[in-house]
N, C-alpha and C positions, 0 to 999 in steps of 0.2 A: 381550444378545452381537448381536440383531437391530439394534438401534438404532445400536451402534458399528459393524457392520458396513456398513449404511445412509450413516452419517456418513462413514465412509472411502470409499465408492464416489461419495458427492456431492462430497467433497473432491477425488479423484481426478479426476471430470469437468470440475471447475471450473477445477484447474491445467491440462487439456488443455485447456479453451476460453481459457483466458489465454494458454497457450504459443502456441497458434495463432493468436489475435488479434495477438500481438508480431510473430509471424512474418510474418504476412500484411501488417502495413501498417509494417514496420521500413524507416526510412528507409535508404538506402544512406549509405557514408560520405561522399559528396558533398553530401547535403544536410543542411539544418539541422533540429536540433530545438529549437525554440521560443529562437531567437537563439545556439543554441552547436553547435559540431559535434559529434557523435555520438563520443564516446571510446572506450565499452566495447561490444561486440557481443554483451552477453548471458551474460557468464560472471563471476560473483560472484568477487571477489579474497578469496583465504584470508586468515583471520583478522581479518577484519571483520565488526562487528555491525551489524545494521541497525535503525533504529528509524524506524517510521512514526508521526508525530505528527499531529493534526489540530487546528486553530485555532477558535476561537470564533466564532460568527456573530451579529447581533443578536436571533436567536431561542434555541430550546434545541437547538439541535446537541449532540450529544455531543462532549465533550472528551475527548481520551484519549491514549495513545501505547503503542504495542505494540512491544516490542523481541524481535529475532530472530536468534538465535545459530547458529552453524553446527551446533552439537551437537544440534539441533532445541529448545533451551528457548526457550519463549516466554513474555515477562513483560508483562501488561496491565496499566495503570497508569491507572484511572478516575478524571477531574479533575470534570467536570461534566456534567451531565445523562446520564450513562451508565448502564448497566443496573447497573454493579456499580464503586462508588468505592473506590479505593484500590489497592493491588496485589496481584496472583494471578501463579500460575505454571501452565504446560501443559506438556506435551512432544508435540512434532510429529514426525511420521515423518519419517525421515531423504530421502527421495525429494521428499516436499512441501516440505520446506526448501530443500531444494538447489533445486528448481524454481522457487520463490518469489524466493528469493536472485538466482537467474539473471537471469528476468524482468524484476525492478525493478532489475538493475543497467545495463540499457540506457540509463536516464536519471541514472546518476552521472557527475557532473562530473570534472574531473580531483583527483586527490588534494589536499587543503587548500583548493579553491576553493568557492565558495558562488555558486549560480545561481537566478533567477527564471525561470517562464515569462514574458517582457515583451512578445512580440509577441501582444497583445489587442486586436484591433479589434473583437469583439463580446464586451462585457464586461455581466454583471448585478451588481449589487451585494448585499452580505448573504449571501455564500457561504462557506463554511469553507475553508481550506488543507488540503492535504497537505504536511508537512514531513517528506521522506526525508532521514536522516542516518545515514551510513556512517560508522563510527568504528574505528580500531585505535590504540589507545595514546594519545598526544596528537593524534593524526592526525584530523581531522574535516572530512567532507566533505559539503555539503548542497545537496539540490534542493529550492526552494518551489515548489509549484505549487498555484496559485488555481484553483478549481473552478467559478467563474465565470466563466471565460474560454473562448469557445466556439468562436473561429475557430481556424485553420489545424491543429495536431495536437492542439491542448488536450483536446478531446471525447475523443479516444482514449488520450490520458495519463491523463485523470480514469478511465476505465474500464479501464483495465489496473491501476492501484493499488486502486480497487475490486473488482475480481476476486481480486486477491492478499488483499487483506481479507478477502473473503467466503471463499476457500478456507483460511483459518485456521481456520474455526467457530468465531468469537467473537461472534456476533449477540448470544447471552446477556449477553455481559458489555457490547456495545456499547449495544445498545437496551435502555430502561427496559422492564421486564415489561408494563406496561401496551399499550405499542406491540406486543409480541411477540403479545402474548394476540390483539389485533385484526388481526394480519397472518395467523394460522392459519387456515385453512378451516375450517367448521363441518362 
């Protein structure tokens, strides 16, 4: 019971940090977010399911997809170099689900559009990308974010997406067990 309570407290703290970061650095309507006008002010569109997918790098970056439904069902699908290979589901707290969906909706393009973070003056090669896909029925809306772009607002966007993933408390699924053991303090 103590572990569950600490995990919930930790998740709540991460979501609070995530939302604070989004509000503190969120551009206003007249500014552009990576070459696109910001369409959504942080409110999830009802009925949509969000999938966050990572792409491979040339090394051992974990490749996985995590799907978040409004009802709090999380589906993790580990593909390569992930701590868990295959699909598994978990239940998320309703408030946590809502906060994550709302925080990431800031980067959602217009329904049916596909956009990339194309303004990349400072680029490092061999980094994975995050592909955020919002889906409702046959409508797919995609935002592709390359984590190797450091200029402009790109670092902030990477941090927000990573914070959302951290708030899901899925590190045991994402990271191979050897890595998790070496990350734990003695």
